[in-house]
C-alpha positions as a LaTeX table, in Angstrom:
\begin{tabular}{lrrr}
\hline
Residue & $x$ (\AA) & $y$ (\AA) & $z$ (\AA) \\
\hline
Unk1 & 142.79 & 105.44 & 108.41 \\
Unk2 & 142.39 & 107.95 & 111.16 \\
Unk3 & 143.20 & 106.89 & 114.72 \\
Unk4 & 140.30 & 107.47 & 117.14 \\
Unk5 & 140.63 & 109.67 & 120.18 \\
Unk6 & 141.38 & 107.79 & 123.39 \\
Unk7 & 141.22 & 110.55 & 126.03 \\
Unk8 & 139.15 & 113.65 & 126.64 \\
Unk9 & 140.10 & 116.27 & 129.20 \\
Unk10 & 138.10 & 119.38 & 130.24 \\
Unk11 & 139.97 & 122.62 & 129.43 \\
Unk12 & 140.27 & 125.73 & 131.59 \\
Unk13 & 142.22 & 128.82 & 130.53 \\
Unk14 & 145.88 & 128.38 & 131.56 \\
Unk15 & 149.22 & 130.10 & 131.30 \\
Unk16 & 151.24 & 126.90 & 130.79 \\
Unk17 & 151.11 & 123.75 & 128.69 \\
Unk18 & 148.46 & 121.15 & 129.23 \\
Unk19 & 149.69 & 118.56 & 131.74 \\
Unk20 & 148.79 & 115.88 & 129.19 \\
Unk21 & 150.93 & 117.54 & 126.42 \\
Unk22 & 149.80 & 118.71 & 123.01 \\
Unk23 & 146.19 & 117.86 & 122.23 \\
Unk24 & 145.03 & 116.53 & 118.88 \\
Unk25 & 141.74 & 118.48 & 118.74 \\
Unk26 & 139.63 & 120.89 & 120.72 \\
Unk27 & 135.83 & 120.58 & 121.07 \\
Unk28 & 133.86 & 123.81 & 121.84 \\
Unk29 & 130.48 & 123.24 & 123.48 \\
Unk30 & 129.29 & 126.89 & 123.52 \\
Unk31 & 130.33 & 129.64 & 121.10 \\
Unk32 & 133.13 & 132.13 & 121.84 \\
Unk33 & 136.58 & 133.26 & 120.86 \\
Unk34 & 139.39 & 131.01 & 122.06 \\
Unk35 & 142.95 & 132.21 & 122.29 \\
Unk36 & 145.03 & 129.09 & 121.51 \\
Unk37 & 148.76 & 128.61 & 121.82 \\
Unk38 & 149.85 & 126.23 & 119.07 \\
Unk39 & 152.57 & 123.61 & 118.96 \\
Unk40 & 155.22 & 126.06 & 117.69 \\
Unk41 & 154.41 & 128.69 & 120.33 \\
Unk42 & 152.44 & 131.17 & 118.26 \\
Unk43 & 149.16 & 132.37 & 119.60 \\
Unk44 & 145.94 & 132.73 & 117.62 \\
Unk45 & 142.44 & 133.97 & 118.58 \\
Unk46 & 139.79 & 131.91 & 116.81 \\
Unk47 & 136.08 & 132.59 & 116.77 \\
Unk48 & 134.36 & 129.24 & 117.36 \\
Unk49 & 130.75 & 128.09 & 117.04 \\
Unk50 & 128.93 & 125.77 & 119.42 \\
Unk51 & 129.59 & 122.10 & 118.70 \\
Unk52 & 132.74 & 122.75 & 116.62 \\
Unk53 & 135.73 & 120.44 & 116.77 \\
Unk54 & 139.06 & 122.04 & 115.83 \\
Unk55 & 141.64 & 119.46 & 114.55 \\
Unk56 & 144.51 & 121.44 & 116.02 \\
Unk57 & 147.74 & 120.65 & 117.87 \\
Unk58 & 147.55 & 123.03 & 120.84 \\
Unk59 & 149.83 & 123.44 & 123.81 \\
Unk60 & 147.24 & 125.29 & 125.85 \\
Unk61 & 144.29 & 127.67 & 125.69 \\
Unk62 & 145.21 & 131.05 & 127.21 \\
Unk63 & 141.65 & 132.56 & 127.02 \\
Unk64 & 138.27 & 130.96 & 126.68 \\
Unk65 & 136.35 & 134.23 & 126.07 \\
Unk66 & 132.63 & 133.33 & 126.23 \\
Unk67 & 133.24 & 129.74 & 125.16 \\
Unk68 & 132.31 & 127.05 & 127.60 \\
Unk69 & 132.41 & 123.26 & 127.73 \\
Unk70 & 135.78 & 123.13 & 126.03 \\
Unk71 & 137.52 & 119.74 & 125.86 \\
Unk72 & 140.94 & 118.59 & 124.60 \\
Unk73 & 141.00 & 115.30 & 122.68 \\
Unk74 & 144.05 & 113.06 & 122.65 \\
Unk75 & 145.01 & 110.02 & 120.61 \\
\hline
\end{tabular}
C-alpha cells in the first residue's frame, strides 16, 4: 500500500536543499525543463509536460526553465 502525501510546498529555483528536506515527488503545472538535484547529489535536466508528477527524491530544483506551478510533495 502506498502512503499518501501529507504536505505540499511550492517550489522556487534554489541553490540549497529544500528546508523541508528531500521531497517524495514533484508536480509540474506548466511544461518546461527542470534541473533537479537528486538525493545522492547528482544533477539532471528533465523535460516535463504540464500536469506531470515525478516520483523522485529531490534535494532541490536548481532551475525551473519555463516550468511554472511546481510543487514538492512530502509523505
